[in-house]
PDB file of N, CA, C and O in Angstrom:
ATOM      1  N   MET A   1     -16.757   5.597   3.396  1.00  0.00           N
ATOM      2  CA  MET A   1     -15.625   6.106   3.130  1.00  0.00           C
ATOM      3  C   MET A   1     -15.470   5.840   1.646  1.00  0.00           C
ATOM      4  O   MET A   1     -15.679   4.818   0.993  1.00  0.00           O
ATOM      5  N   TYR A   2     -14.918   7.406   1.192  1.00  0.00           N
ATOM      6  CA  TYR A   2     -14.850   6.851  -0.879  1.00  0.00           C
ATOM      7  C   TYR A   2     -13.175   6.075  -0.685  1.00  0.00           C
ATOM      8  O   TYR A   2     -12.248   6.375   0.069  1.00  0.00           O
ATOM      9  N   GLY A   3     -13.303   5.048  -1.663  1.00  0.00           N
ATOM     10  CA  GLY A   3     -12.860   4.245  -2.557  1.00  0.00           C
ATOM     11  C   GLY A   3     -11.208   5.409  -1.924  1.00  0.00           C
ATOM     12  O   GLY A   3     -10.267   5.365  -1.132  1.00  0.00           O
ATOM     13  N   ILE A   4     -11.598   5.968  -2.585  1.00  0.00           N
ATOM     14  CA  ILE A   4      -9.478   6.919  -1.958  1.00  0.00           C
ATOM     15  C   ILE A   4      -8.909   6.682  -0.950  1.00  0.00           C
ATOM     16  O   ILE A   4      -7.694   6.492  -0.901  1.00  0.00           O
ATOM     17  N   ALA A   5      -9.932   6.637   0.364  1.00  0.00           N
ATOM     18  CA  ALA A   5      -9.608   7.418   1.567  1.00  0.00           C
ATOM     19  C   ALA A   5      -9.047   6.036   1.796  1.00  0.00           C
ATOM     20  O   ALA A   5      -8.159   5.935   2.643  1.00  0.00           O
ATOM     21  N   THR A   6      -9.573   4.626   0.954  1.00  0.00           N
ATOM     22  CA  THR A   6      -8.774   3.172   1.585  1.00  0.00           C
ATOM     23  C   THR A   6      -7.341   3.752   1.274  1.00  0.00           C
ATOM     24  O   THR A   6      -6.262   3.201   1.490  1.00  0.00           O
ATOM     25  N   THR A   7      -7.570   4.953   0.733  1.00  0.00           N
ATOM     26  CA  THR A   7      -5.535   4.300   0.237  1.00  0.00           C
ATOM     27  C   THR A   7      -4.843   5.205   1.402  1.00  0.00           C
ATOM     28  O   THR A   7      -3.666   5.501   1.198  1.00  0.00           O
ATOM     29  N   ALA A   8      -5.319   5.575   2.345  1.00  0.00           N
ATOM     30  CA  ALA A   8      -4.693   6.341   3.462  1.00  0.00           C
ATOM     31  C   ALA A   8      -4.667   5.003   4.336  1.00  0.00           C
ATOM     32  O   ALA A   8      -4.184   5.206   5.449  1.00  0.00           O
ATOM     33  N   LEU A   9      -5.046   3.759   4.118  1.00  0.00           N
ATOM     34  CA  LEU A   9      -4.574   2.837   4.842  1.00  0.00           C
ATOM     35  C   LEU A   9      -3.510   1.916   4.284  1.00  0.00           C
ATOM     36  O   LEU A   9      -3.118   0.885   4.830  1.00  0.00           O
ATOM     37  N   PHE A  10      -3.108   2.388   3.180  1.00  0.00           N
ATOM     38  CA  PHE A  10      -1.596   1.741   2.951  1.00  0.00           C
ATOM     39  C   PHE A  10      -0.446   2.733   3.833  1.00  0.00           C
ATOM     40  O   PHE A  10       0.467   2.388   4.583  1.00  0.00           O
ATOM     41  N   THR A  11      -0.936   4.185   3.375  1.00  0.00           N
ATOM     42  CA  THR A  11       0.348   4.828   3.758  1.00  0.00           C
ATOM     43  C   THR A  11       0.117   4.681   5.196  1.00  0.00           C
ATOM     44  O   THR A  11       1.157   4.316   5.744  1.00  0.00           O
ATOM     45  N   THR A  12      -0.966   4.847   6.104  1.00  0.00           N
ATOM     46  CA  THR A  12      -0.667   4.330   7.576  1.00  0.00           C
ATOM     47  C   THR A  12      -0.124   2.533   8.241  1.00  0.00           C
ATOM     48  O   THR A  12       0.037   2.348   9.448  1.00  0.00           O
ATOM     49  N   LEU A  13       0.033   1.674   7.444  1.00  0.00           N
ATOM     50  CA  LEU A  13       0.690   0.406   7.388  1.00  0.00           C
ATOM     51  C   LEU A  13       2.169   0.705   7.369  1.00  0.00           C
ATOM     52  O   LEU A  13       3.010   0.539   8.253  1.00  0.00           O
ATOM     53  N   PHE A  14       2.328   1.385   5.645  1.00  0.00           N
ATOM     54  CA  PHE A  14       3.861   1.455   5.530  1.00  0.00           C
ATOM     55  C   PHE A  14       4.326   2.028   6.788  1.00  0.00           C
ATOM     56  O   PHE A  14       5.320   1.534   7.321  1.00  0.00           O
ATOM     57  N   ARG A  15       3.592   3.225   7.436  1.00  0.00           N
ATOM     58  CA  ARG A  15       4.028   3.917   8.592  1.00  0.00           C
ATOM     59  C   ARG A  15       4.346   2.808   9.886  1.00  0.00           C
ATOM     60  O   ARG A  15       5.407   2.738  10.507  1.00  0.00           O
ATOM     61  N   GLN A  16       3.615   2.310  10.016  1.00  0.00           N
ATOM     62  CA  GLN A  16       4.079   2.261  10.925  1.00  0.00           C
ATOM     63  C   GLN A  16       5.158   0.809  11.086  1.00  0.00           C
ATOM     64  O   GLN A  16       5.982   0.555  11.964  1.00  0.00           O
ATOM     65  N   ILE A  17       4.700  -0.088   9.686  1.00  0.00           N
ATOM     66  CA  ILE A  17       6.091  -0.945  10.011  1.00  0.00           C
ATOM     67  C   ILE A  17       7.291  -0.828   9.473  1.00  0.00           C
ATOM     68  O   ILE A  17       8.316  -1.423   9.804  1.00  0.00           O
ATOM     69  N   MET A  18       7.135  -0.007   8.592  1.00  0.00           N
ATOM     70  CA  MET A  18       8.780   1.053   7.728  1.00  0.00           C
ATOM     71  C   MET A  18       8.614   2.620   8.470  1.00  0.00           C
ATOM     72  O   MET A  18       8.207   3.643   7.921  1.00  0.00           O
ATOM     73  N   PRO A  19       9.017   2.469   9.731  1.00  0.00           N
ATOM     74  CA  PRO A  19       9.199   4.081  10.015  1.00  0.00           C
ATOM     75  C   PRO A  19      10.708   4.306   9.871  1.00  0.00           C
ATOM     76  O   PRO A  19      11.704   3.614  10.084  1.00  0.00           O
ATOM     77  N   GLY A  20      10.391   6.050   9.242  1.00  0.00           N
ATOM     78  CA  GLY A  20      11.841   6.637   8.075  1.00  0.00           C
ATOM     79  C   GLY A  20      11.668   6.135   6.583  1.00  0.00           C
ATOM     80  O   GLY A  20      12.657   6.426   5.910  1.00  0.00           O
ATOM     81  N   ALA A  21      11.035   5.702   6.132  1.00  0.00           N
ATOM     82  CA  ALA A  21      10.707   4.952   5.217  1.00  0.00           C
ATOM     83  C   ALA A  21      10.310   6.611   4.096  1.00  0.00           C
ATOM     84  O   ALA A  21      10.168   7.744   4.556  1.00  0.00           O
ATOM     85  N   LEU A  22      10.221   6.201   2.581  1.00  0.00           N
ATOM     86  CA  LEU A  22       9.982   7.835   1.801  1.00  0.00           C
ATOM     87  C   LEU A  22       8.641   6.772   0.989  1.00  0.00           C
ATOM     88  O   LEU A  22       8.805   5.590   0.688  1.00  0.00           O
ATOM     89  N   TYR A  23       7.739   7.336   0.834  1.00  0.00           N
ATOM     90  CA  TYR A  23       6.650   7.036   0.048  1.00  0.00           C
ATOM     91  C   TYR A  23       6.927   7.231  -1.339  1.00  0.00           C
ATOM     92  O   TYR A  23       5.980   7.857  -1.815  1.00  0.00           O
ATOM     93  N   MET A  24       7.396   7.096  -1.811  1.00  0.00           N
ATOM     94  CA  MET A  24       7.926   7.664  -3.399  1.00  0.00           C
ATOM     95  C   MET A  24       6.620   7.735  -4.561  1.00  0.00           C
ATOM     96  O   MET A  24       6.579   8.565  -5.470  1.00  0.00           O
ATOM     97  N   LYS A  25       5.468   6.562  -4.283  1.00  0.00           N
ATOM     98  CA  LYS A  25       4.701   6.483  -5.591  1.00  0.00           C
ATOM     99  C   LYS A  25       3.253   5.199  -4.885  1.00  0.00           C
ATOM    100  O   LYS A  25       3.192   4.039  -4.477  1.00  0.00           O
ATOM    101  N   GLN A  26       2.291   6.418  -5.125  1.00  0.00           N
ATOM    102  CA  GLN A  26       1.008   5.185  -5.335  1.00  0.00           C
ATOM    103  C   GLN A  26       0.258   5.302  -6.546  1.00  0.00           C
ATOM    104  O   GLN A  26       0.195   6.415  -7.068  1.00  0.00           O
ATOM    105  N   GLU A  27      -0.267   4.420  -7.026  1.00  0.00           N
ATOM    106  CA  GLU A  27      -0.736   4.185  -8.284  1.00  0.00           C
ATOM    107  C   GLU A  27      -1.533   3.190  -8.149  1.00  0.00           C
ATOM    108  O   GLU A  27      -0.950   2.110  -8.057  1.00  0.00           O
ATOM    109  N   VAL A  28      -2.978   3.148  -8.091  1.00  0.00           N
ATOM    110  CA  VAL A  28      -4.291   2.619  -7.620  1.00  0.00           C
ATOM    111  C   VAL A  28      -5.786   3.061  -8.910  1.00  0.00           C
ATOM    112  O   VAL A  28      -6.172   4.051  -9.533  1.00  0.00           O
ATOM    113  N   LYS A  29      -6.302   1.187  -8.686  1.00  0.00           N
ATOM    114  CA  LYS A  29      -7.428   1.569 -10.169  1.00  0.00           C
ATOM    115  C   LYS A  29      -8.678   1.566  -8.506  1.00  0.00           C
ATOM    116  O   LYS A  29      -8.491   1.594  -7.290  1.00  0.00           O
ATOM    117  N   PHE A  30      -9.597   1.529  -9.197  1.00  0.00           N
ATOM    118  CA  PHE A  30     -11.074   1.300  -8.217  1.00  0.00           C
ATOM    119  C   PHE A  30     -12.076   0.251  -8.631  1.00  0.00           C
ATOM    120  O   PHE A  30     -12.820   0.381  -9.603  1.00  0.00           O
ATOM    121  N   LEU A  31     -12.051  -0.632  -7.957  1.00  0.00           N
ATOM    122  CA  LEU A  31     -12.923  -1.533  -8.451  1.00  0.00           C
ATOM    123  C   LEU A  31     -14.097  -1.932  -7.966  1.00  0.00           C
ATOM    124  O   LEU A  31     -14.751  -2.921  -8.298  1.00  0.00           O
ATOM    125  N   ALA A  32     -14.376  -0.989  -7.034  1.00  0.00           N
ATOM    126  CA  ALA A  32     -16.105  -1.432  -6.377  1.00  0.00           C
ATOM    127  C   ALA A  32     -15.988  -0.072  -5.085  1.00  0.00           C
ATOM    128  O   ALA A  32     -15.156   0.541  -4.415  1.00  0.00           O
ATOM    129  N   PRO A  33     -17.402  -0.161  -5.328  1.00  0.00           N
ATOM    130  CA  PRO A  33     -18.057   1.229  -3.922  1.00  0.00           C
ATOM    131  C   PRO A  33     -17.682   0.079  -2.753  1.00  0.00           C
ATOM    132  O   PRO A  33     -17.718  -1.132  -2.532  1.00  0.00           O
ATOM    133  N   LEU A  34     -17.164   1.798  -1.979  1.00  0.00           N
ATOM    134  CA  LEU A  34     -17.326   1.547  -0.671  1.00  0.00           C
ATOM    135  C   LEU A  34     -18.081   1.846   0.281  1.00  0.00           C
ATOM    136  O   LEU A  34     -17.890   2.988   0.699  1.00  0.00           O
ATOM    137  N   MET A  35     -18.864   1.274   0.791  1.00  0.00           N
ATOM    138  CA  MET A  35     -19.786   2.657   2.185  1.00  0.00           C
ATOM    139  C   MET A  35     -19.370   2.899   3.238  1.00  0.00           C
ATOM    140  O   MET A  35     -18.825   1.956   3.811  1.00  0.00           O
ATOM    141  N   ILE A  36     -19.438   4.456   4.087  1.00  0.00           N
ATOM    142  CA  ILE A  36     -19.411   4.504   4.982  1.00  0.00           C
ATOM    143  C   ILE A  36     -19.045   3.442   6.347  1.00  0.00           C
ATOM    144  O   ILE A  36     -19.802   2.471   6.342  1.00  0.00           O
ATOM    145  N   GLU A  37     -18.452   3.437   7.032  1.00  0.00           N
ATOM    146  CA  GLU A  37     -18.861   2.112   7.682  1.00  0.00           C
ATOM    147  C   GLU A  37     -18.397   1.037   7.714  1.00  0.00           C
ATOM    148  O   GLU A  37     -18.087   0.459   8.756  1.00  0.00           O
ATOM    149  N   GLU A  38     -18.234   0.452   6.244  1.00  0.00           N
ATOM    150  CA  GLU A  38     -17.857  -0.880   5.906  1.00  0.00           C
ATOM    151  C   GLU A  38     -16.483  -1.567   6.319  1.00  0.00           C
ATOM    152  O   GLU A  38     -15.521  -0.824   6.127  1.00  0.00           O
ATOM    153  N   LYS A  39     -16.184  -2.769   6.822  1.00  0.00           N
ATOM    154  CA  LYS A  39     -14.941  -3.073   6.750  1.00  0.00           C
ATOM    155  C   LYS A  39     -14.705  -3.597   6.022  1.00  0.00           C
ATOM    156  O   LYS A  39     -15.381  -4.244   5.222  1.00  0.00           O
ATOM    157  N   VAL A  40     -12.684  -3.285   6.236  1.00  0.00           N
ATOM    158  CA  VAL A  40     -12.387  -3.563   4.855  1.00  0.00           C
ATOM    159  C   VAL A  40     -10.579  -4.320   5.581  1.00  0.00           C
ATOM    160  O   VAL A  40      -9.831  -4.094   6.532  1.00  0.00           O
ATOM    161  N   ARG A  41     -10.660  -5.613   3.947  1.00  0.00           N
ATOM    162  CA  ARG A  41      -8.984  -6.139   4.781  1.00  0.00           C
ATOM    163  C   ARG A  41      -7.997  -5.169   3.737  1.00  0.00           C
ATOM    164  O   ARG A  41      -8.218  -4.696   2.622  1.00  0.00           O
ATOM    165  N   VAL A  42      -6.906  -5.118   4.576  1.00  0.00           N
ATOM    166  CA  VAL A  42      -5.873  -4.721   3.297  1.00  0.00           C
ATOM    167  C   VAL A  42      -4.576  -5.421   3.257  1.00  0.00           C
ATOM    168  O   VAL A  42      -3.702  -5.500   4.121  1.00  0.00           O
ATOM    169  N   LEU A  43      -4.639  -5.909   2.075  1.00  0.00           N
ATOM    170  CA  LEU A  43      -3.480  -6.865   1.761  1.00  0.00           C
ATOM    171  C   LEU A  43      -2.292  -6.067   0.761  1.00  0.00           C
ATOM    172  O   LEU A  43      -2.489  -5.605  -0.363  1.00  0.00           O
ATOM    173  N   ILE A  44      -0.562  -6.064   1.822  1.00  0.00           N
ATOM    174  CA  ILE A  44       0.315  -5.618   0.543  1.00  0.00           C
ATOM    175  C   ILE A  44       1.752  -6.406   0.947  1.00  0.00           C
ATOM    176  O   ILE A  44       2.442  -6.552   1.955  1.00  0.00           O
ATOM    177  N   GLN A  45       1.770  -6.782  -0.325  1.00  0.00           N
ATOM    178  CA  GLN A  45       3.015  -8.158  -0.569  1.00  0.00           C
ATOM    179  C   GLN A  45       3.766  -7.419  -1.373  1.00  0.00           C
ATOM    180  O   GLN A  45       3.303  -6.540  -2.100  1.00  0.00           O
ATOM    181  N   VAL A  46       5.181  -7.777  -1.286  1.00  0.00           N
ATOM    182  CA  VAL A  46       6.033  -7.492  -1.130  1.00  0.00           C
ATOM    183  C   VAL A  46       6.699  -7.491  -2.872  1.00  0.00           C
ATOM    184  O   VAL A  46       7.168  -8.625  -2.962  1.00  0.00           O
ATOM    185  N   LYS A  47       6.884  -6.956  -3.893  1.00  0.00           N
ATOM    186  CA  LYS A  47       6.963  -7.427  -5.658  1.00  0.00           C
ATOM    187  C   LYS A  47       7.828  -7.340  -6.509  1.00  0.00           C
ATOM    188  O   LYS A  47       7.701  -7.777  -7.653  1.00  0.00           O
ATOM    189  N   GLN A  48       9.064  -6.624  -5.961  1.00  0.00           N
ATOM    190  CA  GLN A  48      10.319  -6.034  -6.136  1.00  0.00           C
ATOM    191  C   GLN A  48      11.266  -5.458  -4.920  1.00  0.00           C
ATOM    192  O   GLN A  48      10.818  -4.841  -3.953  1.00  0.00           O
ATOM    193  N   VAL A  49      12.646  -5.767  -5.134  1.00  0.00           N
ATOM    194  CA  VAL A  49      13.517  -5.423  -3.700  1.00  0.00           C
ATOM    195  C   VAL A  49      14.202  -4.600  -4.928  1.00  0.00           C
ATOM    196  O   VAL A  49      14.306  -5.176  -6.011  1.00  0.00           O
ATOM    197  N   GLU A  50      14.630  -3.380  -4.795  1.00  0.00           N
ATOM    198  CA  GLU A  50      15.912  -2.669  -5.492  1.00  0.00           C
ATOM    199  C   GLU A  50      17.551  -2.345  -4.593  1.00  0.00           C
ATOM    200  O   GLU A  50      18.055  -1.233  -4.435  1.00  0.00           O
ATOM    201  N   ARG A  51      18.112  -3.671  -4.117  1.00  0.00           N
ATOM    202  CA  ARG A  51      18.770  -3.069  -3.279  1.00  0.00           C
ATOM    203  C   ARG A  51      19.551  -1.940  -3.736  1.00  0.00           C
ATOM    204  O   ARG A  51      19.270  -1.106  -2.875  1.00  0.00           O
ATOM    205  N   GLU A  52      20.339  -1.386  -4.523  1.00  0.00           N
ATOM    206  CA  GLU A  52      21.810  -0.974  -4.973  1.00  0.00           C
ATOM    207  C   GLU A  52      20.455   0.389  -4.798  1.00  0.00           C
ATOM    208  O   GLU A  52      20.483   1.181  -3.856  1.00  0.00           O
ATOM    209  N   LYS A  53      19.568   0.416  -5.680  1.00  0.00           N
ATOM    210  CA  LYS A  53      18.390   1.414  -4.910  1.00  0.00           C
ATOM    211  C   LYS A  53      17.752   1.704  -3.868  1.00  0.00           C
ATOM    212  O   LYS A  53      16.982   2.662  -3.949  1.00  0.00           O
ATOM    213  N   GLN A  54      17.868   0.985  -2.585  1.00  0.00           N
ATOM    214  CA  GLN A  54      17.123   1.116  -1.889  1.00  0.00           C
ATOM    215  C   GLN A  54      15.171   1.150  -1.777  1.00  0.00           C
ATOM    216  O   GLN A  54      14.306   1.651  -1.059  1.00  0.00           O
ATOM    217  N   ARG A  55      15.248   0.493  -2.684  1.00  0.00           N
ATOM    218  CA  ARG A  55      13.561   0.788  -2.980  1.00  0.00           C
ATOM    219  C   ARG A  55      12.776  -0.755  -3.137  1.00  0.00           C
ATOM    220  O   ARG A  55      13.101  -1.592  -3.980  1.00  0.00           O
ATOM    221  N   ILE A  56      11.994  -0.875  -2.422  1.00  0.00           N
ATOM    222  CA  ILE A  56      10.671  -1.614  -2.514  1.00  0.00           C
ATOM    223  C   ILE A  56       9.103  -1.574  -3.296  1.00  0.00           C
ATOM    224  O   ILE A  56       8.225  -0.838  -2.845  1.00  0.00           O
ATOM    225  N   LEU A  57       8.893  -2.344  -4.367  1.00  0.00           N
ATOM    226  CA  LEU A  57       7.752  -2.089  -5.240  1.00  0.00           C
ATOM    227  C   LEU A  57       6.646  -3.173  -4.463  1.00  0.00           C
ATOM    228  O   LEU A  57       6.839  -4.379  -4.613  1.00  0.00           O
ATOM    229  N   PHE A  58       5.838  -2.840  -3.882  1.00  0.00           N
ATOM    230  CA  PHE A  58       4.540  -3.349  -3.197  1.00  0.00           C
ATOM    231  C   PHE A  58       3.437  -3.549  -4.253  1.00  0.00           C
ATOM    232  O   PHE A  58       3.366  -2.899  -5.296  1.00  0.00           O
ATOM    233  N   SER A  59       2.568  -4.536  -3.864  1.00  0.00           N
ATOM    234  CA  SER A  59       1.185  -4.855  -4.381  1.00  0.00           C
ATOM    235  C   SER A  59       0.198  -4.114  -3.149  1.00  0.00           C
ATOM    236  O   SER A  59       0.081  -4.425  -1.964  1.00  0.00           O
ATOM    237  N   THR A  60      -0.257  -3.343  -3.701  1.00  0.00           N
ATOM    238  CA  THR A  60      -1.550  -2.917  -2.942  1.00  0.00           C
ATOM    239  C   THR A  60      -3.099  -3.262  -2.744  1.00  0.00           C
ATOM    240  O   THR A  60      -3.748  -2.401  -3.338  1.00  0.00           O
ATOM    241  N   ASP A  61      -3.918  -4.186  -2.139  1.00  0.00           N
ATOM    242  CA  ASP A  61      -4.750  -4.398  -2.607  1.00  0.00           C
ATOM    243  C   ASP A  61      -6.245  -4.034  -0.813  1.00  0.00           C
ATOM    244  O   ASP A  61      -6.066  -4.557   0.287  1.00  0.00           O
ATOM    245  N   ALA A  62      -7.138  -3.339  -1.056  1.00  0.00           N
ATOM    246  CA  ALA A  62      -8.126  -3.735  -0.313  1.00  0.00           C
ATOM    247  C   ALA A  62      -9.669  -4.237  -0.950  1.00  0.00           C
ATOM    248  O   ALA A  62     -10.272  -3.884  -1.964  1.00  0.00           O
ATOM    249  N   PHE A  63     -10.016  -5.264   0.181  1.00  0.00           N
ATOM    250  CA  PHE A  63     -10.754  -5.982   0.459  1.00  0.00           C
ATOM    251  C   PHE A  63     -12.361  -5.743   0.833  1.00  0.00           C
ATOM    252  O   PHE A  63     -12.288  -4.806   1.628  1.00  0.00           O
ATOM    253  N   LYS A  64     -13.633  -6.044   0.709  1.00  0.00           N
ATOM    254  CA  LYS A  64     -14.393  -6.450   1.252  1.00  0.00           C
ATOM    255  C   LYS A  64     -15.443  -7.671   0.888  1.00  0.00           C
ATOM    256  O   LYS A  64     -15.942  -7.998  -0.189  1.00  0.00           O
ATOM    257  N   GLY A  65     -15.615  -8.367   2.598  1.00  0.00           N
ATOM    258  CA  GLY A  65     -15.163 -10.315   2.225  1.00  0.00           C
ATOM    259  C   GLY A  65     -13.853 -10.203   0.922  1.00  0.00           C
ATOM    260  O   GLY A  65     -12.842  -9.502   0.904  1.00  0.00           O
ATOM    261  N   GLU A  66     -14.282 -11.022   0.093  1.00  0.00           N
ATOM    262  CA  GLU A  66     -14.201 -11.581  -0.611  1.00  0.00           C
ATOM    263  C   GLU A  66     -13.926 -11.071  -2.149  1.00  0.00           C
ATOM    264  O   GLU A  66     -13.286 -11.584  -3.067  1.00  0.00           O
ATOM    265  N   THR A  67     -14.769  -9.692  -2.035  1.00  0.00           N
ATOM    266  CA  THR A  67     -14.932  -8.570  -2.772  1.00  0.00           C
ATOM    267  C   THR A  67     -13.540  -7.631  -3.387  1.00  0.00           C
ATOM    268  O   THR A  67     -13.514  -6.523  -2.851  1.00  0.00           O
ATOM    269  N   LYS A  68     -12.615  -7.809  -4.201  1.00  0.00           N
ATOM    270  CA  LYS A  68     -11.591  -6.645  -4.512  1.00  0.00           C
ATOM    271  C   LYS A  68     -12.182  -4.955  -5.289  1.00  0.00           C
ATOM    272  O   LYS A  68     -12.709  -4.731  -6.378  1.00  0.00           O
ATOM    273  N   LEU A  69     -11.839  -4.135  -4.282  1.00  0.00           N
ATOM    274  CA  LEU A  69     -12.534  -3.302  -4.289  1.00  0.00           C
ATOM    275  C   LEU A  69     -11.506  -2.033  -4.633  1.00  0.00           C
ATOM    276  O   LEU A  69     -11.935  -0.981  -5.108  1.00  0.00           O
ATOM    277  N   VAL A  70      -9.827  -2.303  -4.280  1.00  0.00           N
ATOM    278  CA  VAL A  70      -8.766  -1.575  -4.749  1.00  0.00           C
ATOM    279  C   VAL A  70      -7.554  -2.055  -5.202  1.00  0.00           C
ATOM    280  O   VAL A  70      -7.331  -3.085  -4.565  1.00  0.00           O
ATOM    281  N   THR A  71      -6.624  -1.825  -6.006  1.00  0.00           N
ATOM    282  CA  THR A  71      -5.778  -2.704  -5.779  1.00  0.00           C
ATOM    283  C   THR A  71      -4.910  -1.903  -6.752  1.00  0.00           C
ATOM    284  O   THR A  71      -5.355  -1.369  -7.769  1.00  0.00           O
ATOM    285  N   GLY A  72      -3.672  -1.866  -6.364  1.00  0.00           N
ATOM    286  CA  GLY A  72      -2.645  -0.537  -7.568  1.00  0.00           C
ATOM    287  C   GLY A  72      -0.689  -1.428  -6.287  1.00  0.00           C
ATOM    288  O   GLY A  72      -0.423  -2.372  -5.543  1.00  0.00           O
ATOM    289  N   GLU A  73      -0.016  -0.197  -6.912  1.00  0.00           N
ATOM    290  CA  GLU A  73       1.230  -0.634  -6.183  1.00  0.00           C
ATOM    291  C   GLU A  73       1.531   0.466  -5.639  1.00  0.00           C
ATOM    292  O   GLU A  73       0.847   1.479  -5.786  1.00  0.00           O
ATOM    293  N   ALA A  74       2.951   0.394  -4.708  1.00  0.00           N
ATOM    294  CA  ALA A  74       3.880   1.324  -3.665  1.00  0.00           C
ATOM    295  C   ALA A  74       4.824   1.352  -4.174  1.00  0.00           C
ATOM    296  O   ALA A  74       4.976   0.479  -5.028  1.00  0.00           O
ATOM    297  N   LEU A  75       5.881   2.264  -3.971  1.00  0.00           N
ATOM    298  CA  LEU A  75       7.398   2.516  -4.227  1.00  0.00           C
ATOM    299  C   LEU A  75       7.714   2.869  -3.373  1.00  0.00           C
ATOM    300  O   LEU A  75       7.498   4.070  -3.215  1.00  0.00           O
ATOM    301  N   ILE A  76       8.379   2.184  -2.312  1.00  0.00           N
ATOM    302  CA  ILE A  76       8.778   2.812  -0.790  1.00  0.00           C
ATOM    303  C   ILE A  76      11.053   2.932  -1.433  1.00  0.00           C
ATOM    304  O   ILE A  76      11.881   2.344  -2.128  1.00  0.00           O
ATOM    305  N   LYS A  77      10.935   3.853  -0.722  1.00  0.00           N
ATOM    306  CA  LYS A  77      12.289   3.752  -0.011  1.00  0.00           C
ATOM    307  C   LYS A  77      12.814   3.704   1.423  1.00  0.00           C
ATOM    308  O   LYS A  77      12.455   4.003   2.562  1.00  0.00           O
ATOM    309  N   MET A  78      13.593   3.305   0.936  1.00  0.00           N
ATOM    310  CA  MET A  78      13.617   2.485   2.722  1.00  0.00           C
ATOM    311  C   MET A  78      15.041   3.792   3.399  1.00  0.00           C
ATOM    312  O   MET A  78      15.894   4.178   2.600  1.00  0.00           O
ATOM    313  N   PRO A  79      15.051   4.099   4.309  1.00  0.00           N
ATOM    314  CA  PRO A  79      16.697   4.783   4.518  1.00  0.00           C
ATOM    315  C   PRO A  79      17.783   3.662   4.420  1.00  0.00           C
ATOM    316  O   PRO A  79      17.467   2.515   4.738  1.00  0.00           O
ATOM    317  N   SER A  80      19.024   3.939   4.002  1.00  0.00           N
ATOM    318  CA  SER A  80      20.473   3.228   3.679  1.00  0.00           C
ATOM    319  C   SER A  80      20.825   2.351   4.196  1.00  0.00           C
ATOM    320  O   SER A  80      21.766   1.608   3.920  1.00  0.00           O
ATOM    321  N   THR A  81      20.047   2.325   5.087  1.00  0.00           N
ATOM    322  CA  THR A  81      20.641   1.319   6.944  1.00  0.00           C
ATOM    323  C   THR A  81      19.781   0.499   7.329  1.00  0.00           C
ATOM    324  O   THR A  81      19.564   0.082   8.467  1.00  0.00           O
ATOM    325  N   GLU A  82      18.975   0.118   5.771  1.00  0.00           N
ATOM    326  CA  GLU A  82      17.652  -1.132   5.851  1.00  0.00           C
ATOM    327  C   GLU A  82      17.890  -1.991   4.797  1.00  0.00           C
ATOM    328  O   GLU A  82      17.620  -3.137   5.155  1.00  0.00           O
ATOM    329  N   LEU A  83      18.360  -1.931   3.413  1.00  0.00           N
ATOM    330  CA  LEU A  83      18.500  -2.878   2.279  1.00  0.00           C
ATOM    331  C   LEU A  83      19.718  -3.086   2.475  1.00  0.00           C
ATOM    332  O   LEU A  83      19.446  -4.259   2.219  1.00  0.00           O
ATOM    333  N   LYS A  84      21.075  -3.110   2.729  1.00  0.00           N
ATOM    334  CA  LYS A  84      22.044  -4.035   3.385  1.00  0.00           C
ATOM    335  C   LYS A  84      22.179  -5.789   3.345  1.00  0.00           C
ATOM    336  O   LYS A  84      23.074  -6.353   3.974  1.00  0.00           O
TER     337      LYS A  84
END
């Protein structure tokens, strides 16, 4: 799997845990290579909540063992009924 393919893992997780949310932006840095069929662990954490704009900023990281492969941020806009 090429590094860019790991970003699809973030999209998949956001769709599963926040159906109806709009994926507005993804920033990513590739720190180490990932080979085909290697297992990765993905960590998504809330960094900032903007209730008035219905947006949440997340940190997004992918690891192989203890090695960080990918780091970045994702900005998600929630449906208007979700962040009250």
